[in-house]
Every structure is written in structure tokens, then in C-alpha cells.
ZAMARGU-4260 file (C-alpha; in steps of 0.2 Angstrom, whole numbers, plus 5000, padded with zeros to 4 digits):
<rodrens>
0) 5067/4569/4628 | 5052/4580/4632 | 5035/4571/4629 | 5018/4578/4628 | 5004/4572/4639
5) 4988/4572/4629 | 4977/4571/4643 | 4984/4587/4652 | 4993/4596/4639 | 5008/4597/4650
10) 5026/4592/4645 | 5034/4578/4654 | 5051/4570/4653 | 5052/4553/4646 | 5066/4544/4637
15) 5063/4537/4620 | 5072/4520/4618 | 5074/4511/4602 | 5063/4496/4599 | 5066/4479/4591
20) 5049/4480/4583 | 5054/4492/4569 | 5050/4509/4577 | 5055/4518/4592 | 5045/4515/4608
25) 5030/4527/4610 | 5031/4541/4622 | 5015/4545/4632 | 5005/4550/4617 | 4987/4543/4618
30) 4991/4530/4605 | 4997/4519/4619 | 4979/4517/4625 | 4973/4499/4627 | 4970/4497/4609
35) 4980/4483/4600 | 4990/4485/4584 | 4982/4470/4575 | 4978/4478/4558 | 4991/4477/4544
40) 4994/4486/4528 | 4982/4475/4519 | 4968/4480/4531 | 4971/4499/4530 | 4973/4499/4511
45) 4957/4490/4508 | 4948/4500/4521 | 4954/4516/4513 | 4948/4509/4496 | 4931/4504/4500
50) 4925/4507/4518 | 4915/4523/4514 | 4906/4516/4499 | 4888/4515/4504 | 4871/4523/4503
55) 4878/4540/4497 | 4885/4533/4480 | 4873/4518/4477 | 4857/4526/4482 | 4859/4544/4486
60) 4865/4547/4468 | 4848/4544/4462 | 4841/4559/4472 | 4856/4569/4465 | 4853/4564/4447
65) 4834/4569/4449 | 4838/4586/4457 | 4854/4591/4448 | 4854/4582/4432 | 4868/4571/4424
70) 4881/4585/4422 | 4878/4592/4440 | 4881/4575/4448 | 4897/4571/4437 | 4905/4588/4441
75) 4900/4587/4459 | 4909/4570/4461 | 4924/4577/4453 | 4925/4592/4464 | 4922/4582/4480
80) 4935/4570/4474 | 4948/4583/4472 | 4944/4589/4490 | 4946/4572/4498 | 4961/4568/4488
85) 4969/4584/4496 | 4963/4579/4513 | 4970/4562/4512 | 4987/4569/4508 | 4986/4580/4523
90) 4981/4565/4533 | 4995/4554/4527 | 5009/4566/4533 | 5001/4568/4550 | 4995/4550/4553
95) 5012/4542/4549 | 5020/4554/4562 | 5006/4555/4574 | 4995/4539/4573 | 4982/4543/4587
100) 4966/4535/4591 | 4955/4550/4587 | 4967/4557/4575 | 4959/4573/4569 | 4953/4579/4586
105) 4971/4576/4594 | 4979/4585/4579 | 4968/4599/4580 | 4971/4601/4599 | 4990/4600/4596
110) 4992/4612/4581 | 4976/4623/4581 | 4967/4626/4597 | 4959/4615/4611 | 4942/4624/4608
115) 4942/4619/4590 | 4947/4601/4595 | 4932/4601/4607 | 4920/4606/4593 | 4928/4595/4581
120) 4928/4579/4592 | 4909/4581/4597 | 4903/4586/4580 | 4913/4571/4572 | 4906/4559/4584
125) 4888/4566/4580 | 4893/4563/4562 | 4897/4544/4565 | 4881/4540/4574 | 4871/4549/4561
130) 4879/4539/4547 | 4875/4523/4557 | 4857/4528/4557 | 4857/4533/4539 | 4864/4516/4533
135) 4853/4506/4544 | 4837/4515/4537 | 4844/4512/4520 | 4844/4493/4523 | 4825/4494/4522
140) 4825/4503/4505 | 4838/4490/4498 | 4828/4475/4504 | 4811/4481/4499 | 4818/4478/4481
145) 4815/4459/4485 | 4801/4460/4498 | 4790/4472/4507 | 4783/4459/4519 | 4795/4463/4533
150) 4792/4478/4543 | 4805/4492/4542 | 4808/4491/4561 | 4812/4473/4560 | 4825/4475/4546
155) 4833/4490/4556 | 4834/4479/4572 | 4841/4464/4563 | 4855/4473/4555 | 4858/4484/4570
160) 4863/4468/4579 | 4874/4463/4564 | 4884/4479/4565 | 4886/4478/4584 | 4893/4460/4582
165) 4905/4465/4569 | 4912/4478/4580 | 4912/4468/4596 | 4919/4452/4590 | 4936/4460/4588
170) 4947/4472/4579 | 4955/4459/4568 | 4938/4452/4564 | 4932/4469/4559 | 4947/4472/4548
175) 4944/4455/4539 | 4926/4460/4536 | 4931/4476/4529 | 4943/4468/4517 | 4930/4456/4511
180) 4917/4470/4509 | 4929/4482/4500 | 4935/4468/4488 | 4917/4464/4483 | 4914/4482/4480
185) 4930/4486/4471 | 4928/4471/4460 | 4910/4474/4456 | 4912/4492/4451 | 4923/4486/4437
190) 4909/4475/4431 | 4897/4490/4432 | 4908/4501/4422 | 4910/4489/4408 | 4892/4482/4407
195) 4884/4500/4408 | 4895/4506/4394 | 4889/4491/4384 | 4871/4495/4389 | 4873/4514/4383
200) 4880/4508/4367 | 4865/4497/4363 | 4871/4480/4368 | 4857/4476/4381 | 4842/4465/4376
205) 4829/4477/4381 | 4836/4494/4376 | 4844/4502/4361 | 4858/4514/4360 | 4857/4528/4373
210) 4874/4537/4371 | 4873/4554/4380 | 4855/4556/4377 | 4851/4563/4394 | 4866/4574/4394
215) 4860/4582/4377 | 4842/4584/4383 | 4845/4592/4400 | 4862/4592/4408 | 4856/4602/4423
220) 4838/4599/4428 | 4837/4613/4441 | 4851/4625/4436 | 4864/4631/4448 | 4853/4628/4463
225) 4851/4610/4457 | 4870/4608/4456 | 4872/4615/4474 | 4859/4603/4480 | 4869/4588/4473
230) 4885/4593/4483 | 4878/4587/4501 | 4875/4570/4494 | 4893/4570/4485 | 4901/4575/4501
235) 4891/4562/4511 | 4895/4549/4499 | 4914/4552/4502 | 4913/4555/4520 | 4922/4541/4529
240) 4937/4542/4517 | 4947/4549/4531 | 4944/4534/4542 | 4961/4527/4537 | 4969/4540/4550
245) 4959/4532/4564 | 4964/4515/4559 | 4983/4520/4559 | 4982/4519/4578 | 4979/4501/4577
250) 4991/4497/4563 | 5008/4489/4566 | 5018/4500/4554 | 5009/4517/4549 | 5025/4522/4540
255) 5021/4508/4527 | 5003/4506/4527 | 4997/4524/4528 | 5006/4530/4512 | 5000/4515/4503
260) 4982/4519/4508 | 4984/4537/4503 | 4992/4532/4486 | 4977/4520/4483 | 4964/4535/4485
265) 4964/4539/4466 | 4958/4522/4462 | 4943/4524/4473 | 4939/4542/4467 | 4941/4537/4448
270) 4933/4520/4448 | 4919/4522/4461 | 4914/4540/4461 | 4919/4548/4444 | 4916/4534/4432
275) 4903/4526/4443 | 4892/4542/4442 | 4896/4544/4424 | 4889/4527/4420 | 4872/4531/4428
280) 4871/4548/4419 | 4872/4539/4402 | 4860/4525/4406 | 4846/4532/4418 | 4834/4546/4414
285) 4834/4559/4428 | 4815/4560/4426 | 4813/4541/4430 | 4800/4540/4444 | 4808/4524/4451
290) 4824/4534/4457 | 4827/4535/4475 | 4817/4550/4482 | 4804/4549/4468 | 4787/4542/4468
295) 4791/4524/4462 | 4800/4510/4470 | 4814/4521/4476 | 4828/4510/4469 | 4846/4513/4466
300) 4850/4521/4449 | 4862/4507/4446 | 4848/4494/4449 | 4836/4504/4438 | 4849/4504/4424
305) 4851/4485/4424 | 4832/4482/4425 | 4828/4494/4411 | 4841/4485/4400 | 4833/4469/4403
310) 4847/4462/4414 | 4838/4456/4429 | 4852/4445/4436 | 4864/4460/4436 | 4850/4470/4444
315) 4849/4458/4459 | 4868/4456/4461 | 4869/4475/4461 | 4856/4476/4475 | 4866/4463/4485
320) 4882/4473/4483 | 4873/4489/4489 | 4866/4479/4504 | 4884/4473/4508 | 4890/4491/4506
325) 4877/4499/4518 | 4881/4486/4532 | 4900/4489/4530 | 4898/4508/4530 | 4887/4507/4546
330) 4900/4495/4554 | 4915/4506/4551 | 4905/4521/4557 | 4903/4512/4574 | 4922/4509/4574
335) 4926/4527/4570 | 4914/4534/4583 | 4921/4523/4597 | 4939/4528/4593 | 4934/4546/4592
340) 4927/4545/4609 | 4942/4536/4616 | 4954/4550/4610 | 4943/4564/4617 | 4943/4555/4634
345) 4962/4555/4634 | 4961/4574/4630 | 4948/4575/4645 | 4934/4582/4634 | 4924/4566/4636
350) 4920/4555/4651 | 4935/4545/4657 | 4926/4528/4655 | 4925/4531/4636 | 4944/4530/4635
355) 4945/4512/4641 | 4947/4496/4631 | 4945/4478/4637 | 4959/4465/4636 | 4955/4462/4618
360) 4958/4480/4613 | 4939/4484/4611 | 4933/4501/4617 | 4916/4494/4623 | 4910/4509/4632
365) 4913/4520/4616 | 4905/4507/4605 | 4890/4505/4616 | 4886/4523/4616 | 4889/4526/4598
370) 4879/4511/4592 | 4865/4513/4604 | 4862/4531/4598 | 4865/4528/4580 | 4853/4513/4580
375) 4840/4522/4589 | 4840/4536/4577 | 4837/4524/4563 | 4819/4521/4569 | 4815/4538/4562
380) 4812/4529/4546 | 4797/4520/4553 | 4786/4535/4551 | 4795/4544/4537 | 4800/4540/4520
385) 4818/4533/4517 | 4822/4547/4505 | 4816/4561/4517 | 4826/4554/4531 | 4841/4552/4520
390) 4840/4570/4515 | 4840/4575/4533 | 4854/4564/4538 | 4865/4568/4523 | 4863/4587/4525
395) 4869/4585/4543 | 4883/4573/4539 | 4890/4583/4524 | 4892/4599/4535 | 4900/4590/4549
400) 4911/4582/4536 | 4916/4598/4528 | 4921/4605/4545 | 4931/4589/4549 | 4940/4590/4532
405) 4943/4608/4534 | 4951/4606/4551 | 4962/4592/4545 | 4969/4603/4531 | 4971/4617/4544
410) 4980/4606/4556 | 4992/4600/4542 | 4996/4619/4537 | 4999/4623/4556 | 5010/4607/4558
415) 5021/4612/4543 | 5022/4630/4549 | 5027/4624/4567 | 5039/4612/4559 | 5048/4626/4549
420) 5047/4639/4563 | 5056/4627/4574 | 5070/4625/4562 | 5066/4608/4555 | 5067/4603/4537
425) 5053/4594/4527 | 5066/4580/4523 | 5065/4575/4542 | 5047/4570/4540 | 5045/4551/4540
430) 5033/4553/4525 | 5031/4569/4515 | 5016/4573/4503 | 5021/4580/4487 | 5005/4590/4486
435) 5009/4602/4501 | 5005/4617/4502 | 4993/4617/4487 | 4983/4602/4492 | 4980/4608/4510
440) 4975/4625/4505 | 4964/4619/4491 | 4954/4607/4503 | 4952/4621/4516 | 4946/4633/4503
445) 4933/4622/4496 | 4927/4617/4513 | 4924/4635/4518 | 4915/4639/4501 | 4904/4624/4502
450) 4898/4628/4520 | 4893/4645/4513 | 4885/4637/4498 | 4875/4626/4509 | 4869/4641/4520
455) 4862/4648/4504 | 4853/4632/4499 | 4846/4630/4517 | 4839/4648/4517 | 4832/4646/4499
460) 4829/4627/4497 | 4827/4619/4480 | 4809/4619/4475 | 4803/4629/4490 | 4803/4646/4499
465) 4813/4652/4514 | 4806/4645/4530 | 4813/4642/4548 | 4810/4623/4548 | 4820/4619/4532
470) 4834/4630/4537 | 4837/4622/4554 | 4834/4604/4547 | 4847/4607/4534 | 4859/4619/4543
475) 4858/4613/4561 | 4875/4605/4560 | 4884/4622/4558 | 4873/4630/4572 | 4879/4615/4584
480) 4897/4617/4579 | 4897/4636/4583 | 4888/4634/4599 | 4900/4620/4605 | 4915/4630/4599
485) 4910/4646/4608 | 4906/4636/4624 | 4923/4628/4623 | 4931/4645/4621 | 4922/4652/4636
490) 4930/4637/4646 | 4947/4637/4639 | 4949/4656/4636 | 4967/4661/4631 | 4973/4665/4614
495) 4963/4659/4598 | 4978/4650/4591 | 4991/4639/4599 | 5008/4648/4598 | 5017/4638/4584
500) 5034/4641/4593 | 5028/4632/4608 | 5021/4616/4600 | 5029/4600/4605 | 5032/4591/4589
505) 5040/4576/4597 | 5029/4572/4612 | 5015/4563/4603 | 5026/4557/4589 | 5030/4540/4584
510) 5048/4537/4579 | 5054/4524/4567 | 5070/4514/4564 | 5076/4510/4547 | 5069/4492/4549
515) 5053/4488/4540 | 5041/4480/4553 | 5031/4471/4540 | 5039/4458/4528 | 5039/4463/4510
520) 5031/4447/4506 | 5015/4450/4516 | 5000/4443/4509 | 4989/4456/4501 | 4972/4448/4500
525) 4972/4439/4484 | 4973/4446/4466 | 4965/4462/4470 | 4977/4465/4485 | 4991/4461/4473
530) 4985/4474/4460 | 4982/4487/4473 | 4999/4484/4480 | 5008/4485/4464 | 5000/4501/4459
535) 5002/4510/4476 | 5020/4504/4480
</rodrens>
């Protein structure tokens, strides 16, 4: 069978033999790097459920509430949720068939264009280390709730080391940490929803009935522009949801684990983002000066809701969960950044050393570069306010994320087009999304529209007049993407699209037998794992 060499883009001949492990042995496709397949369905499902829940939701929603108002933040999360839901289904089809270490980059190189893959790979890596910096600087904001005696640089340094250790100890250890973290976040959000409904209804000791008071008084605090200003934070909050595609390369059976992770996506979208954002809109005043980004203590709106209600113990627990979330998101960003660099090295668009892993399956060079730069950037918070740094970073990240989501959807569209053009039927896919083609086109359309909307907001910022500094501070991501892409176009030359009739659909593909690699009785991480498994099976 013809196979595709991901490092040279040349076709080689290699025989694919059946494996006794449940899938047919890999061809030379880049998934056969020095990574080890040590993560199970339980790991990937819980990572998909809770890995990206961090500063964007727990803290950034306070800035969004103040800038946009209760209706704006609620609508913003619904719109962003439909986008990542569509993107996750595109990921599902491709990750089952092509579980590669830097999935999005290699899919783009296969189905769209090497220049686009070059721009995507480097911009996505920028995105990962920016998220690390943002989460590390958030640690100071979270811990200041308890004490302001420790210097911000000390907190950043301590938890920079913690994130490094989580990634360096081993992939299995990293997976278990993420399972524990996601279980805590997932369990706590149920408590949040129930308790804040009670608070809004007047069941708290320090507050009477609130109902939809803030919706009725001012649903949009700054009109349409205020709504647009909410979108970068909503996108930032959901960025990282696509990491299950990267984890697929180190999962024993993607055909089982990836669809379950995709199927569980609605749980996170509905519980964390939609219902979670609704709870703060009915319990926290958008004009509260203690909200993150205002002039007060800069606390999470969830913490403020409990504190105003006279529920101090719940406020402390909430802050502890936020702390765990922030460290977890920083950790998985280090994981994603290292794997992205590894895949790019195999495509020869990053230094060769970044494609290496040690005997334990750890890409130490990629981890080192990603964590070093991400941690270093976090020290910007030493001389600037946390909310100001958050705004810079979230704007940068949201644009990189939109570009990444758009390319995932476009790669899916192109993959299906090549599949049909070459005379294959959708029933031959190892897993088929029922949302195609509408989901992929929906995700791509909104990514384009929101990149245009953020251009408008960068040129005419909320509460300010047009100026060069704010424009480049908020829109430099797109400028970087365009420059990198055009530079790659000059290098690669050739057509703007890969000819779909020449795409090798089997070279990088993983083939499966009818045997299920993982036993049906696999442990699913306690009661929560059993609930998730029952819902998503």
C-alpha cells in the first residue's frame, strides 16, 4: 500500500499488516513518533470535558459581564458553544482516522496547503505559550483573595515549576492529574448551578430574592460594541477544547475514545459555559467594582456571588476550584505546545530536535521551549495589572484560536471532498459525524465573521478612539498569521490548494480491525466517569 511520509511529502511503499492489538499497524505517518500510547478513553473523555476550563470562564467572565452585560455574555457563550461543538465533530472524524501528534497542523498540510499548515502550526504554538502566561499570571489574582503578602513574581515562579513538573514526570501522570482536575471542576459546577439558583431565589442569608433584576435593568451595558467585546473572552474561555485531537496520538484506541470525547462535549458546553454564565448574570451586578477588571479586589464573579450572599465557605471553595482550574489549563497548554512542535518537526517546519522524545515518551525539547517562553511572558504581570495583561493575552489567543478552528473545519471539508472525489463512500469512515456538512460550514463561517468583527473592535475599541497602539495590541495575531503565511507561500510556491485528486488518504491513516482494543469493563474514574460513560456511549 502507498504510504505518505509526513516529513517529506513523498509517497513511499509500505505494507500494512494486521495487528493483534486491535488496529492495523501504522504506516510511516508521524503518529509513530517516540510518543507512547499510554492514555485511555477515561483520560481523553475527562480531558475533553474539563481541560480548558480555566481563567477565561471563572475570571474573565467578570470583565465580560461588566463590558457587555448579562445578555451579552450569555449569548456570547451560546454562540461560541455552537462553534466549538461544530469544530469538535470535525475533529472527531479526522482524529479517529488520522491521530497525529500535531493534529491540526498535519491535517492542514494534507488537505489544504503546506503554507497554511506552516502558519497554523506556528500561530497555534504562539497560542499555547500565551495561554500558559495568562494562566500563570491569573494565579496571583486568585491567591490574592486570601493574601497579598506574597509578591506576584514569587507566585508565578512557584506555579511555573508546578506546571513544568506535571508535564515532565510523565504522560500517564499528566493524564491522571487532568482526570482529577476535570472531575473536581465538573462536580463543582453542579454545586454552583444549584446553589446560585437558590441565591437568586432569595434563599441566601445575606441577600433577598434577585431573580432577573440585572437582566431587566440593563441587559446590554454597552450596546452592540459591548457584545463584540465579550466574544474574545468567550472564545478564549473555550480555547483548548480541541486538545482532545492532540491527545488522540497518545491514546490506545482513538476509534473508541475520540467519539466518546466528542459526544461528551455538550455536557461541558451546557453545564460550564451556558448555565455557568447564566448563574452569574442573575446573581452579580455588572456594575460591581470588585469584578475582575474593575477597581475593587478583582475577584471572580462566582466568588463575588457567594460572598455577597453571605456564603463565605462556598466563596473560599470556589476560589480553590478556580486555582486548580488555572494550573490545569496552564499544564495542558504545555502539553499541547510540545506536541504541536513535534508534529511540525516531522513536517520539517520546525527544528528537528523538537520532534524527539525520550525513552519515557516525553518531548523534552518541545516542552522546554514552550514552558520557558510561556513562563517568561507571565512576568509581564509584575508591572501591569492582571486584568490589563489578561485583556492583551485573551485578545491574542482568541484570534489564534479562531484561525485554528477555521482551519480544522476547512480541513474536514477538504478531507470529505477528497474522499468523495476519489470514489469512496462515507460509510467507509471509521467514525462518521452526523453534523457534516452543516457543522463544518457553520464553524468556518463564524470563525471568519468573528475575525472581521474583532478587526472592527480593534480599530474602534470599546470606550476609546481609534489609535495604532490599541489596534496592534489587539489584532497583532492576525498580522502575524498573514505575514507567516505569505512568507511560507514565497517558500513553497505552487498552487494555493492541494489537488484533492492527488491527496493520499491512506498514507497517514490508522487502520482498525473489528476487535475493540479496550475492554468494555474499563474503569471510568468513579461515579462521574460512569455517568459520563453512560451518557456518551
